PABANU-585135 format. One record per atom (N, C-alpha, C, O): residue in one letter; chain; x, y, z. Coordinates in Angstrom, 2 decimals. Each point is the difference from the previous one (the first is absolute). Layout:
# PABANU-585135
- A, A, X, Y, Z
...
# end
This chain:
# PABANU-585135
- M, A, -10.61, 24.16, -2.90
- M, A, 0.72, -0.19, 1.00
- M, A, -1.12, 0.14, 1.25
- M, A, -0.91, 0.81, -0.17
- L, A, 0.96, -1.44, 1.19
- L, A, -0.85, -0.06, 1.12
- L, A, 0.55, -0.29, 1.21
- L, A, 0.15, -1.18, 0.33
- S, A, 0.33, 2.52, 0.71
- S, A, 0.66, -0.62, 0.95
- S, A, -0.86, 1.31, 1.11
- S, A, -0.15, 1.22, -0.04
- V, A, -0.37, -2.68, 1.23
- V, A, -0.57, 0.51, 1.40
- V, A, 0.31, -0.41, 0.55
- V, A, 0.67, -0.97, -0.36
- T, A, -0.84, 1.26, 1.80
- T, A, 0.47, -0.24, 1.05
- T, A, -0.84, 0.22, 0.88
- T, A, -0.54, 1.09, 0.14
- F, A, 0.19, -2.56, 0.89
- F, A, -0.75, -0.31, 0.95
- F, A, 0.58, -0.13, 1.25
- F, A, 1.14, -0.44, 0.11
- E, A, -2.06, 0.90, 1.17
- E, A, 0.25, -0.24, 1.12
- E, A, 0.11, -1.35, 0.45
- E, A, -0.75, -0.90, -0.38
- R, A, 1.47, 0.78, 1.00
- R, A, -0.22, -1.79, 0.52
- R, A, -1.29, -0.27, 0.49
- R, A, -0.68, -0.89, -0.51
- H, A, 0.19, 1.72, 1.68
- H, A, -1.09, -0.62, 0.47
- H, A, -1.42, 0.59, -0.32
- H, A, -1.02, -0.29, 0.63
- A, A, 1.08, 1.14, -1.68
- A, A, -1.06, 0.87, -0.54
- A, A, -0.55, -0.29, -1.61
- A, A, -0.44, 0.85, -0.77
- F, A, 0.59, -2.25, 0.52
- F, A, -0.34, -0.21, -1.35
- F, A, -0.07, -1.38, 0.33
- F, A, 0.45, -0.50, 1.03
- R, A, -1.13, -0.18, -2.11
- R, A, -0.17, -1.52, -0.37
- R, A, 0.78, -0.54, -1.54
- R, A, 0.34, 0.69, -0.96
- V, A, -0.26, -1.78, 1.13
- V, A, 0.69, -0.68, -1.35
- V, A, -0.51, 0.24, -1.27
- V, A, 0.53, 0.25, -1.08
- A, A, -1.93, -0.41, 1.52
- A, A, -0.93, 0.65, -1.26
- A, A, -0.04, 1.09, -0.54
- A, A, -0.21, 0.12, -1.21
- D, A, 0.40, 0.88, 2.00
- D, A, 0.40, 1.53, -0.40
- D, A, 1.34, -0.08, -0.84
- D, A, 0.08, 0.94, -0.78
- A, A, 0.72, -1.59, 0.74
- A, A, 1.38, 0.14, -0.98
- A, A, -0.44, -0.98, -1.24
- A, A, 0.30, 0.12, -1.19
- R, A, -1.08, -1.07, 1.78
- R, A, -0.74, -0.73, -1.40
- R, A, -0.57, 1.13, -1.20
- R, A, 0.19, 0.25, -1.19
- D, A, -0.80, 0.11, 2.02
- D, A, -1.15, 1.29, -0.70
- D, A, 0.93, 1.11, -0.71
- D, A, -0.01, 0.34, -1.18
- S, A, 0.73, 0.09, 2.09
- S, A, 0.84, 0.94, -0.87
- S, A, 0.63, -0.59, -1.30
- S, A, -0.30, 0.46, -1.10
- A, A, 1.30, -1.62, 1.27
- A, A, 0.46, -0.19, -1.25
- A, A, -1.10, -0.57, -0.99
- A, A, 0.26, 0.00, -1.20
- L, A, -1.46, -0.47, 1.64
- L, A, -1.15, -0.39, -0.78
- L, A, -0.12, 1.70, -1.11
- L, A, 0.08, 0.21, -1.21
- Q, A, -0.28, 0.58, 2.28
- Q, A, -0.49, 1.34, -0.73
- Q, A, 1.49, 0.76, -0.67
- Q, A, 0.03, 1.16, -0.40
- F, A, 0.96, -1.95, 0.40
- F, A, 1.21, 0.56, -0.80
- F, A, -0.09, -0.64, -1.35
- F, A, 0.12, 0.58, -1.08
- L, A, -0.41, -2.11, 1.33
- L, A, 0.35, -0.64, -1.11
- L, A, -1.21, 0.72, -1.08
- L, A, 0.27, 0.46, -1.11
- A, A, -1.89, -0.47, 1.86
- A, A, -0.73, 0.39, -0.83
- A, A, 0.01, 1.29, -0.82
- A, A, -0.53, 0.17, -1.10
- G, A, 1.40, 0.91, 1.97
- G, A, 0.29, 1.16, -0.84
- G, A, 0.78, -0.12, -0.95
- G, A, -0.08, 0.81, -0.92
- S, A, 1.24, -2.09, 0.87
- S, A, 0.95, 0.04, -1.02
- S, A, -0.62, -0.78, -1.22
- S, A, 0.65, -0.08, -1.05
- Q, A, -1.71, -0.42, 1.16
- Q, A, -0.78, -0.46, -0.99
- Q, A, -0.05, 0.43, -0.96
- Q, A, 0.17, -0.55, -1.08
- N, A, -0.55, 2.18, 1.43
- N, A, -0.90, 0.95, -1.03
- N, A, 1.32, 0.24, -1.05
- N, A, 1.13, 0.47, 0.13
- G, A, -2.04, -1.13, -1.41
- G, A, 0.79, 0.38, -1.17
- G, A, 1.26, -0.80, -0.36
- G, A, 0.82, 0.22, -0.89
- R, A, -0.88, -1.42, 2.02
- R, A, 1.09, -0.84, -0.28
- R, A, 0.08, -1.55, -0.57
- R, A, -0.41, -1.03, 0.53
- E, A, 1.10, 1.22, -1.81
- E, A, -0.10, -1.40, -0.56
- E, A, 1.05, -0.96, -0.35
- E, A, 0.79, 0.40, -0.86
- P, A, -0.61, -1.49, 1.29
- P, A, -1.25, -0.91, 0.43
- P, A, -0.24, 0.34, 1.40
- P, A, 0.95, 0.27, 0.73
- R, A, -2.07, -0.27, -0.33
- R, A, -0.51, 0.02, 1.38
- R, A, 0.44, -0.92, 0.95
- R, A, -0.03, -1.15, -0.43
- L, A, 0.40, 1.26, 1.44
- L, A, 0.55, -0.70, 1.06
- L, A, -1.10, -1.37, 0.30
- L, A, -1.19, 0.21, 0.23
- S, A, 1.81, -1.67, -0.26
- S, A, -0.62, -1.31, -0.01
- S, A, -0.41, 0.24, 1.56
- S, A, 0.63, 0.59, 0.88
- A, A, -1.81, -1.22, -0.85
- A, A, -0.65, -0.59, 1.19
- A, A, 1.28, -0.78, 0.79
- A, A, -0.17, -0.40, 1.15
- R, A, 1.06, 0.26, -1.64
- R, A, 1.16, -1.01, 0.75
- R, A, 0.77, 0.66, 0.85
- R, A, 0.52, -0.45, 1.02
- V, A, -0.40, 2.10, -1.69
- V, A, 1.13, 0.52, 0.39
- V, A, -0.72, 0.89, 1.21
- V, A, 0.77, 0.29, 0.92
- V, A, -2.28, 0.24, -0.77
- V, A, -0.84, 0.72, 0.51
- V, A, 0.08, -1.02, 1.45
- V, A, 0.44, 0.35, 1.09
- E, A, -1.02, -1.70, -1.46
- E, A, 0.12, -0.75, 1.28
- E, A, 1.22, -0.56, 0.66
- E, A, -0.16, -0.62, 1.05
- A, A, 1.17, 0.75, -1.45
- A, A, 1.44, -0.50, 0.33
- A, A, 0.22, 1.46, 0.46
- A, A, 0.69, -0.07, 1.02
- T, A, -0.93, 1.21, -1.28
- T, A, 0.61, 1.01, 0.43
- T, A, -1.09, 0.28, 1.65
- T, A, 0.51, 0.46, 1.02
- Q, A, -1.62, -0.75, -1.09
- Q, A, -1.06, -0.02, 1.38
- Q, A, 1.44, -0.68, 0.78
- Q, A, 0.95, 0.55, 0.55
- L, A, -1.37, -2.24, -0.82
- L, A, 0.85, -0.49, 0.74
- L, A, 1.34, 0.13, 0.61
- L, A, 0.21, -0.43, 1.13
- V, A, 0.86, 1.11, -1.96
- V, A, 1.09, 0.26, 0.29
- V, A, -0.09, 1.29, 1.14
- V, A, 0.69, 0.02, 1.02
- V, A, -1.28, 0.62, -1.22
- V, A, -0.59, 1.15, 0.57
- V, A, -0.45, -0.25, 1.52
- V, A, 0.35, 0.86, 0.81
- S, A, -0.99, -1.81, -0.42
- S, A, -0.60, -0.45, 0.79
- S, A, 0.98, -0.66, 0.88
- S, A, 0.06, 0.16, 1.22
- E, A, 0.64, -0.85, -1.86
- E, A, 0.89, -1.18, 0.93
- E, A, 1.25, 1.19, 0.26
- E, A, 0.22, -0.12, 1.21
- L, A, 0.72, 1.21, -1.74
- L, A, 0.76, 0.66, 0.24
- L, A, -0.58, 0.84, 1.00
- L, A, 0.49, -0.12, 1.12
- V, A, -1.55, 1.07, -1.29
- V, A, -0.51, 0.76, 1.17
- V, A, -0.49, -0.66, 1.82
- V, A, 0.09, 0.54, 1.10
- T, A, -0.63, -2.03, -1.55
- T, A, -0.39, -0.39, 0.81
- T, A, 1.57, -0.65, 0.84
- T, A, 0.01, -0.02, 1.23
- N, A, 1.13, -0.43, -1.97
- N, A, 0.84, -0.16, 0.38
- N, A, 0.87, 1.11, 1.12
- N, A, 0.54, -0.28, 1.07
- A, A, -0.67, 1.77, -1.84
- A, A, 0.60, 1.04, 0.34
- A, A, -0.70, 0.33, 1.67
- A, A, 0.79, 0.26, 0.91
- I, A, -2.17, -0.30, -0.67
- I, A, -0.89, -0.05, 0.64
- I, A, 0.48, -0.96, 1.38
- I, A, 0.28, 0.34, 1.15
- K, A, -0.32, -1.52, -1.74
- K, A, 0.61, -1.42, 1.50
- K, A, 1.12, 0.57, 0.21
- K, A, 0.17, 0.59, 1.07
- Y, A, 0.99, -0.64, -2.19
- Y, A, 1.46, 0.10, 0.80
- Y, A, 0.52, 0.79, -0.20
- Y, A, 1.23, -0.05, 0.07
- G, A, -2.05, 1.46, -0.50
- G, A, 0.97, 1.19, -0.25
- G, A, -0.12, 1.24, 1.20
- G, A, -0.74, -0.26, 0.94
- S, A, 1.24, 1.23, -0.94
- S, A, -0.11, 1.28, 0.59
- S, A, -0.30, 1.27, -0.84
- S, A, 0.36, 0.31, -1.14
- G, A, -1.30, 0.46, 2.24
- G, A, 0.10, 1.59, -0.80
- G, A, -1.39, -0.24, -1.39
- G, A, -0.77, -0.94, -0.18
- P, A, 0.94, 2.29, -0.61
- P, A, -0.70, 0.09, -1.20
- P, A, 0.36, -1.09, -0.80
- P, A, 1.06, -0.63, 0.09
- I, A, -2.12, 0.39, -0.99
- I, A, 0.21, -1.23, -1.32
- I, A, -0.27, 1.20, -1.17
- I, A, -0.93, 0.81, 0.04
- E, A, 1.60, -0.85, -0.72
- E, A, 0.18, 0.63, -1.38
- E, A, -0.41, -1.32, -1.15
- E, A, 0.57, -1.10, -0.07
- L, A, -1.63, 1.57, -0.71
- L, A, -0.15, -0.92, -1.11
- L, A, 0.39, 0.61, -1.41
- L, A, -0.89, 0.79, -0.28
- S, A, 1.50, -0.81, -0.36
- S, A, 0.02, 0.39, -1.54
- S, A, 0.01, -1.01, -0.95
- S, A, 0.52, -1.11, 0.08
- L, A, -1.15, 1.63, -1.02
- L, A, -0.23, -0.95, -1.45
- L, A, 0.70, 1.18, -1.08
- L, A, -0.14, 1.22, -0.02
- V, A, 0.82, -2.00, -0.74
- V, A, 0.23, 0.54, -1.19
- V, A, -0.17, -0.64, -1.13
- V, A, 0.26, -1.20, 0.10
- L, A, -0.62, 1.58, -1.24
- L, A, -0.33, -0.74, -0.73
- L, A, 0.78, 0.21, -1.63
- L, A, -0.39, 0.94, -0.69
- A, A, 1.16, -1.57, 0.33
- A, A, 0.93, 0.30, -1.46
- A, A, -0.56, -0.51, -1.11
- A, A, -1.22, -0.08, 0.14
- E, A, 1.62, -0.33, -1.25
- E, A, -0.20, -0.65, -1.04
- E, A, -0.30, -1.67, 0.12
- E, A, -0.99, -0.55, -0.48
- D, A, 1.78, 0.04, 1.04
- D, A, -0.43, -1.71, -0.14
- D, A, -0.01, -0.36, 1.79
- D, A, -0.12, -1.18, 0.33
- T, A, 0.25, 2.19, 0.70
- T, A, 0.12, -0.60, 1.43
- T, A, -0.92, 1.02, 0.96
- T, A, -0.17, 1.21, -0.14
- L, A, -0.30, -2.00, 1.03
- L, A, -0.78, 0.98, 1.11
- L, A, 0.79, -0.51, 1.24
- L, A, 0.00, -1.14, 0.48
- S, A, 0.76, 2.42, 0.00
- S, A, 0.56, -0.01, 1.35
- S, A, -0.64, 0.20, 0.87
- S, A, -0.58, 1.09, 0.04
- V, A, 0.42, -1.96, 0.94
- V, A, -0.54, -0.05, 1.46
- V, A, 0.82, 0.17, 1.31
- V, A, 0.34, -1.01, 0.63
- T, A, -0.04, 2.12, -0.24
- T, A, 1.16, 0.56, 1.42
- T, A, -0.72, 0.01, 1.39
- T, A, -1.00, 0.70, 0.19
- V, A, 1.35, -1.25, 0.47
- V, A, -0.61, 0.36, 1.31
- V, A, 1.00, 0.02, 1.35
- V, A, 0.57, -0.94, 0.55
- R, A, -0.58, 2.33, -0.25
- R, A, 1.50, 0.33, 1.35
- R, A, -0.81, 0.46, 1.10
- R, A, -1.06, 0.61, 0.14
- D, A, 2.24, -1.33, 0.84
- D, A, -0.85, 0.07, 1.47
- D, A, 1.41, 0.23, 0.83
- D, A, 1.14, -0.32, -0.35
- G, A, -1.57, 0.95, 1.51
- G, A, 1.49, 0.28, 0.60
- G, A, 0.87, -0.87, 0.88
- G, A, 0.97, 0.37, 0.66
- E, A, -1.54, -1.80, -0.78
- E, A, 0.88, -1.34, 0.55
- E, A, 1.25, -0.33, -0.71
- E, A, -0.21, -0.31, -1.18
- T, A, 1.44, 0.28, 1.55
- T, A, 0.99, -0.32, -0.72
- T, A, 0.46, -1.31, -0.14
- T, A, 0.98, -0.32, -0.67
- T, A, -1.84, -0.62, 1.45
- T, A, 0.09, -1.49, -0.47
- T, A, -0.52, -0.25, -0.82
- T, A, -1.18, 0.34, -0.10
- L, A, 1.85, -1.06, -0.92
- L, A, -0.45, -0.56, -0.96
- L, A, -1.14, -1.14, -0.28
- L, A, -0.18, -0.71, 0.99
- P, A, -0.48, 0.44, -1.94
- P, A, -1.22, -1.47, 0.20
- P, A, 1.36, -0.86, -0.53
- P, A, 0.95, 0.39, -0.68
- R, A, -1.26, -1.72, 1.30
- R, A, 0.72, -1.30, -0.55
- R, A, -0.84, -0.48, -0.81
- R, A, -1.19, 0.04, 0.30
- H, A, 1.62, -0.59, -1.52
- H, A, -0.69, -0.70, -1.02
- H, A, 0.14, -1.47, 0.59
- H, A, 1.03, -0.66, 0.12
- R, A, -2.19, 0.36, 0.17
- R, A, 0.16, -1.86, 0.20
- R, A, -0.50, -0.86, -1.16
- R, A, -0.96, 0.21, -0.74
- S, A, 1.74, -1.14, 0.75
- S, A, -0.65, -1.13, -1.09
- S, A, -1.43, -0.66, 0.27
- S, A, -0.31, -0.21, 1.17
- A, A, -0.31, -0.04, -1.88
- A, A, -1.46, -0.38, -0.45
- A, A, -0.11, -1.41, 1.03
- A, A, 0.60, -1.04, -0.27
- D, A, -1.48, 1.20, 1.48
- D, A, -0.16, -0.72, 0.80
- D, A, -1.66, -0.27, 0.12
- D, A, -0.57, 0.57, 0.94
- P, A, -0.08, -1.25, -1.67
- P, A, -1.38, -0.29, 0.15
- P, A, -0.52, -0.56, 1.81
- P, A, -1.09, -0.41, 0.41
- R, A, 2.01, 0.55, 0.10
- R, A, -0.36, -0.50, 1.24
- R, A, 0.00, 1.18, 0.99
- R, A, -0.38, -0.14, 1.16
- R, A, 0.77, 1.19, -1.64
- R, A, 0.57, 1.11, 0.85
- R, A, -1.41, 0.71, 0.11
- R, A, -0.71, -0.26, -0.97
- V, A, 0.23, 0.92, 1.73
- V, A, -0.94, 0.93, 0.42
- V, A, 0.25, 1.37, 0.00
- V, A, 0.39, 0.54, 1.04
- G, A, -0.53, -0.02, -1.89
- G, A, 0.15, 1.54, -0.34
- G, A, 1.19, 0.29, -0.75
- G, A, 0.59, -0.81, -0.71
- Q, A, -0.28, 1.96, 0.91
- Q, A, 1.77, 0.27, -0.49
- Q, A, 0.01, -0.28, -1.45
- Q, A, 1.03, -0.33, -0.58
- H, A, -2.09, 0.46, 0.03
- H, A, 0.41, -0.21, -1.58
- H, A, -0.12, 1.26, -0.90
- H, A, -0.09, -0.12, -1.22
- G, A, 0.09, 1.23, 1.79
- G, A, -0.29, 1.05, -0.71
- G, A, 0.87, 0.60, -1.22
- G, A, -0.20, 0.63, -1.04
- L, A, 1.29, -1.18, 1.76
- L, A, 1.35, 0.53, -1.13
- L, A, 0.14, -1.01, -1.30
- L, A, 0.42, 0.46, -1.05
- E, A, -0.74, -1.71, 1.15
- E, A, -0.24, -1.09, -0.58
- E, A, -0.61, 0.25, -1.09
- E, A, 0.43, -0.13, -1.14
- I, A, -1.79, 0.62, 1.60
- I, A, -0.96, 0.33, -0.83
- I, A, 0.13, 1.37, -0.66
- I, A, -0.79, 0.15, -0.92
- V, A, 1.51, 0.75, 1.14
- V, A, 0.26, 1.22, -0.79
- V, A, 0.91, -0.42, -1.09
- V, A, -0.03, 0.40, -1.16
- A, A, 1.21, -1.66, 1.95
- A, A, 1.26, -0.31, -1.32
- A, A, -0.92, -0.73, -0.99
- A, A, 0.27, -0.14, -1.19
- A, A, -1.41, -0.34, 1.81
- A, A, -0.74, -1.14, -1.24
- A, A, -0.73, 0.79, -1.03
- A, A, -0.44, -0.52, -1.03
- L, A, 0.33, 1.71, 1.29
- L, A, -1.06, 0.80, -0.74
- L, A, 0.80, 0.98, -1.07
- L, A, -0.60, 0.45, -0.97
- S, A, 2.19, -0.11, 1.27
- S, A, 0.61, 1.29, -0.28
- S, A, 1.29, -0.91, -0.64
- S, A, 0.57, -1.03, 0.36
- Q, A, -0.39, 2.25, -1.86
- Q, A, 1.66, -0.65, -0.54
- Q, A, 0.92, 0.31, 0.87
- Q, A, 1.08, -0.58, -0.08
- D, A, -1.31, 1.56, 1.09
- D, A, 1.51, 0.17, 1.00
- D, A, -0.46, 0.44, 1.49
- D, A, -1.00, 0.70, 0.14
- V, A, 1.43, -0.96, 0.51
- V, A, -0.10, 0.61, 1.40
- V, A, 1.29, 0.82, 0.70
- V, A, 0.37, -0.75, 0.90
- D, A, 0.19, 1.53, -0.90
- D, A, 0.62, 0.89, 1.04
- D, A, -0.03, 0.29, 1.33
- D, A, -1.06, 0.53, 0.33
- V, A, 1.95, -0.71, 0.66
- V, A, -0.29, 0.15, 1.22
- V, A, 1.30, 0.76, 0.85
- V, A, 0.73, -0.61, 0.78
- Q, A, -0.63, 1.66, -1.01
- Q, A, 0.87, 0.68, 0.70
- Q, A, -0.03, 1.36, 1.53
- Q, A, -0.98, 0.68, 0.28
- R, A, 2.11, -0.64, 0.32
- R, A, 0.07, 0.49, 1.56
- R, A, 0.04, 1.40, -0.85
- R, A, 0.53, -0.04, -1.11
- E, A, -1.06, 1.27, 1.61
- E, A, 0.23, 1.44, -0.35
- E, A, 0.48, 0.36, 1.46
- E, A, 0.09, -0.86, 0.88
- P, A, 0.23, 2.28, -0.68
- P, A, 0.30, 0.70, 1.29
- P, A, -1.13, -0.06, 0.62
- P, A, 0.13, -0.52, 1.11
- T, A, -1.29, 0.86, -1.37
- T, A, -1.36, -0.13, 0.69
- T, A, -0.63, -1.09, 0.07
- T, A, -1.14, 0.00, 0.47
- G, A, 1.86, -1.42, -1.01
- G, A, -0.99, -0.95, 0.13
- G, A, 0.60, -0.74, -0.78
- G, A, 1.19, -0.23, -0.24
- K, A, -2.93, -0.42, -0.45
- K, A, 0.66, -1.08, -1.08
- K, A, -1.04, 0.40, -1.61
- K, A, -0.90, 0.85, 0.07
- R, A, 1.15, -1.45, -1.14
- R, A, -1.04, 0.21, -0.89
- R, A, 0.11, -1.25, -0.72
- R, A, 0.98, -0.70, -0.23
- I, A, -2.42, 0.55, -0.15
- I, A, -0.07, -1.56, -0.87
- I, A, -0.51, 0.27, -1.25
- I, A, -1.02, 0.68, 0.06
- T, A, 1.44, -1.03, -1.34
- T, A, -0.20, 0.44, -1.48
- T, A, -0.54, -1.39, -0.44
- T, A, 0.77, -0.95, -0.12
- A, A, -2.19, 0.84, -0.13
- A, A, -0.42, -1.07, -1.27
- A, A, -0.31, 0.36, -1.02
- A, A, -0.93, 0.80, -0.10
- R, A, 1.59, -1.26, -0.97
- R, A, -0.31, 0.38, -1.52
- R, A, -0.57, -0.81, -0.36
- R, A, 0.43, -1.15, 0.09
- I, A, -1.79, 1.50, -0.71
- I, A, -1.03, -0.83, -0.99
- I, A, -0.11, 0.10, -1.18
- I, A, -0.34, 1.08, -0.46
- S, A, 0.60, -2.12, -0.33
- S, A, -0.08, 0.00, -1.33
- S, A, -0.99, 0.46, -0.54
- S, A, -1.08, -0.45, 0.39
- L, A, 1.07, 1.56, -1.53
- L, A, -1.43, 0.25, -0.58
- L, A, -0.01, -0.95, -1.13
- L, A, -1.15, -0.17, -0.39
- D, A, 2.14, -0.61, -0.37
- D, A, -0.10, -0.95, -0.80
- D, A, -0.56, -1.06, 0.14
- D, A, 0.67, -0.82, 0.63
- E, A, -1.92, 0.39, -1.05
- E, A, -0.53, -1.20, -0.03
- E, A, 0.83, -1.41, 0.35
- E, A, -0.31, -0.83, 0.86
- S, A, 1.91, 0.78, -2.15
- S, A, 0.46, -1.07, -0.22
- S, A, 1.20, -0.17, 1.12
- S, A, 0.82, -0.91, 0.03
- V, A, -0.92, 2.16, 0.99
- V, A, 1.32, -0.16, 0.75
- V, A, -0.33, -1.04, 1.23
- V, A, -0.85, 0.47, 0.75
- R, A, 1.23, -1.53, -0.43
- R, A, -0.29, -0.93, 0.87
- R, A, 0.39, 0.81, 1.40
- R, A, 1.03, 0.66, 0.14
- A, A, -2.15, -0.85, 0.95
- A, A, 0.34, 0.72, 0.98
- A, A, 0.74, -1.14, 1.40
- A, A, 0.12, -1.22, -0.14
- G, A, 0.19, 1.81, 1.11
- G, A, 0.61, -0.72, 1.04
- G, A, 1.31, -0.02, -0.32
- G, A, 0.45, -0.48, -1.04
- C, A, 0.40, 1.17, 2.20
- C, A, 1.56, -0.08, -0.17
- C, A, 0.60, -0.04, 1.47
- C, A, -0.54, -0.21, 1.09
- Q, A, 1.84, 0.49, -1.45
- Q, A, 0.59, 0.18, 1.48
- Q, A, -0.01, 1.00, 0.81
- Q, A, 0.20, 1.04, -0.63
- V, A, -0.35, -0.84, 1.88
- V, A, 0.26, 1.29, 0.93
- V, A, 1.56, 0.15, 0.05
- V, A, 0.82, -0.82, 0.43
- V, A, -0.64, 1.89, -0.90
- V, A, 1.57, 0.21, 0.27
- V, A, 0.47, 1.08, 0.83
- V, A, -0.21, 1.17, -0.30
- Q, A, 0.84, -1.54, 1.36
- Q, A, 0.63, 0.74, 1.28
- Q, A, 0.98, 0.60, 0.01
- Q, A, 0.84, -0.69, -0.58
- P, A, -0.40, 1.65, 0.93
- P, A, 1.23, 0.96, 0.17
- P, A, 1.02, -0.77, 0.03
- P, A, 0.03, -0.77, 0.96
- G, A, 1.13, 0.71, -1.98
- G, A, 1.28, -0.91, 0.26
- G, A, -0.31, -1.11, -0.66
- G, A, 1.05, -0.36, -0.53
- E, A, -1.98, -0.48, 0.23
- E, A, -0.19, -1.32, -0.70
- E, A, -0.47, 0.71, -1.85
- E, A, -0.66, 0.97, -0.38
- R, A, 1.34, -1.93, -0.26
- R, A, -0.28, -0.52, -1.24
- R, A, -1.09, -0.67, -0.48
- R, A, -0.19, -1.06, 0.60
- P, A, -0.89, 1.38, -1.78
- P, A, -0.72, -0.89, -0.20
- P, A, 0.42, -1.18, -0.06
- P, A, 1.23, -0.01, 0.09
- T, A, -1.83, -1.35, -0.25
- T, A, 0.83, -1.18, -0.58
- T, A, -0.67, -0.75, -0.99
- T, A, -1.15, -0.43, 0.11
- P, A, 2.09, 0.23, -1.32
- P, A, -1.01, -0.39, -1.18
- P, A, -1.04, -0.98, 0.16
- P, A, 0.08, -0.75, 0.97
- R, A, -1.04, 0.65, -1.77
- R, A, -1.33, -0.80, 0.14
- R, A, -0.15, -0.90, -0.98
- R, A, -1.01, -0.72, -0.03
# end
């Protein structure tokens, strides 16, 4: 498990990506099968998008956590803002605000929750190459719709 807290104005998004890469590299030691390039690249992009959103729209320190289980890598970002992000439908004409859309496309599920001290967004990336990425974002009080 990796858990690191960044002060909002004292780091770069690249620092969060580097922390994630170091965690993944350390997790590969003795692991069979090794993490695929798809998982490593998806993790970097998910970390970048979630941390960027926390910087732009959040408040307070930003906590990044990664947990590697048998078949899933969970990427969680917390910040002190209680306003939850809205998942927007795809619109190629919209400039910006595609972060959550990108995260959902790379993840098997994304969970958005309000917490007493802010919000938590967790994206779960499948380690199984046969699992199709792309999911719905489920907000509190919503139920996933069948696909």
